[in-house]
N, C-alpha and C positions, 0 to 999 in steps of 0.2 A: 458544546456540552453543556447543559444546565448544573447547578449546584447538585450533589448527590443528597439523596433525603435522608434523614433519620429512620433506621429502622429496615431500609431495604436489605436484600441480600445481595450480594454482589459476587461475581466471579473474578477471581485473579488467580493466574498461574495455575489452572484446573483444580481451584478450590474455592468453597464458600465462605464468604465472610458476611456476617452482618454489621452494617455502619450504626457505630454508637454514637459519634461526635464527628462534627465537621467545622476545621477551623479556617477562618478565612484566609485568602492569600496576603502573604507579608512581603512579597518582591514583584518585580516587574514581569516575571514569567508567568503570571497568573497559576500559580499551581495551590490545589486545595491540599491542605493536611488530613486525611481521613483516619480516624481512630476506630478500629473494628474488631470484632470478635470472630475469631476462627471457628469455624463450624464442622469443618472436614480437617482430616489429615491426623498427625500422630498427635498432637497436644490441642484437642477440641476446647475452647474456652478460652485460649490465648490471645491476650491482646496485643495488637500490633499497629504502629503507625505507618501509615502508607500515604506517599505522596502521589495524588492523582491528577495528572494535567488537564486544564481545563478545555485547551485546544484541540485535543486528540481523545479518540474514544479508547483506553487501553482498558475499559473494565464493561461489562454488561450488567444489568438487572437479571435477577433470575426468581421464579416464583417459592412459594414457602416448601413445596413438594417438588423435590429436585432427585435425581437418580446418582448413586455413588458406587463405583466399581468396588466388588467384593476383595478383589486382590490388591489394588493399589491405594483404596480409599481416597480416589480423584474422581473430579466430574467427567463424564465421558466426553471426548474420546481420552481415556486415561493414558498413562504414559506407555503401558504395555502394549496397548492397541497401535498405538502410534507408531512403537518399535515393529510391531509386526508389519503393520502397514508399509515401513520404510524397506524391510528386508523384502515384501513381496513385490514392492516398485523396483527394487534392484534386481531381482530375478526375471522380472518382465522386460526391464531395459536391456538386460545381457541377451534377450532374444530376438532384439532389431538388429537386423545386418547393417554393416556399414553403409551409408549413404541412403539410409532410408530416415524418414523425419522419426524421432522416439515418440510424439504426441499422437500421431495419426496410423503410425507403422505403413505409410506410404513411401514408394521410392519419391526421391528429389531429382527432377530432371534439370538439365541446365538452363532451360529456358524457364522456369520457375523462380520466383522472388523468395529468397531466403534469410534468415536470421543466421549467422556464422559466429561461432565461438572458438576461436583459436585456442591452442594448447591442451593437454590431458583431457581424456575422456572422463568426465566426473559421473557419469552414469554406468559405464563399463569399464572396469580396469583393463580388460582384455581387447577394447575396442580402438576402433583408428582415433587418432586425435582431431580436434576440429569438428565439434558436433553442430549439426545443423537441424534448422527446423523451417518449415514451411512457414511463409507470410500470409499465412490463412488465418481467419477469426478463430477458428476452432482449435486451432495450435497455438493462439497467442498465450493463453495462460500457463500451459508448459513450457513454453520458450520463456517466459518471464520469470517462472520458478527457478529454471535452470540459470539464468543469470543471476539470479540471488546467489546460487551456489558458486557461481564463476568469479563474481566480485569477492565474495567472501574467503574464496582459494587466493586470490591476490588484490588486495584492496586498489592497487594502482591502475586496474581496468577501468576504462570508461563505460559508464553506462548507458545504455539506450534508451531511446522514450517509452521501452518497455515497463522499466521499472525508474526512469528518473524523476524526482520529486522536487516540489518546491512549497515552500512555507508561505509563499506570497498569494497578494489576491489579485486575481486577473479583471481587468476591465474591457468589455468587449464593445467595439465600435460598430457601427452601422454597415460598413463594410467587412467586417469580418476580422479586422485587424486587432490586436489586443495591447494591452499595456500590464505589465506585473507592477504590483507595489508591493514591497517587504518592507515590515518594522524594523528588521536588524541593518538596514542599509546594504546588504549584499548585493550582487548583481542576480538575476534570474538565470539559470542553467540554459533553458528554454522554454518559449511560450506555450509549447504543446507538451512540456512535461506536466504530471500531475499535480494540482495546486490546491491548496489549501480551500480556495472558493473563488467563486465565478460571480459577474454580475453584469447586466446589460450598463452602458454608459448612463443612459436616459434616468437610471434609477437613484443616480447621485443626488446628494441633498442639495450641492452647490450646481446640478446640471454637467452637461458635457461642454468642455471647452472647442471641442470641434463642433459644437450645433448640430448632433446626430440626429435626424428625425425618427421618431418613434415606428412610424409606419414602415412595415417590411424590414423592420431591424431583427436580425438573427438571434436576438436575444442572447443567451451565455454560449452561443455555439461560434467557436472559431472558425476562420476560413483554414480548410486545409492546406493552403499554399503559401506558409507564411515563413518568415526568416526567424532564426532562434530569438530575435530581439521584439517579434510581433509585427513587423511590418508585411506589405505584402512583396513575395519576390520580384525582383527587376524595378521596384522604384528606387527613384533617386531622393535619399534621405534629403 
């Protein structure tokens, strides 16, 4: 993410702020300290110091003409609308029979692949334990949203590739294998987790150590049949 510009309006936690000053990062975390003027909320004109990460987009720029909720004095969708939507989603979830996918509202057969989340039903307090979703592309986003709730309810639970992330950079080779490089020195949880960035091996300034050819290279696309470490399954290390 580029350095925030002076004078722009940004959204942060459903409020609008104008950027007054940007102080350069003073540590290795590459964090900008942004001084802003609050334009919406109960105290317009209030100055705040905000630290905005340079690596992740925790804010977005909005135009000079923006809508504000008359009740909540927040940018849409405001807290009130979000609460109403949450209640509606809960009501809809309670209409889904046990054994059905909460995303598509269709039954899950024994032959179909599925995501299974053991434990209490977090969508329907009266539903059976062990919520299941189809392993279909149209059901994945709902399954991922449920997994976020599921992990939040018990942080010891292991995430699946639906929501597993890694701050590293993945380099993809000609055969579709990959290498994850992390600045913090920690190990990568899984090569197919969502990473901070990707690049083809031939784009490196020092070239590729494996001397991968550019012709026929998959670019940034990893082979689907890889081990968590990024090697091809069945290969002898």
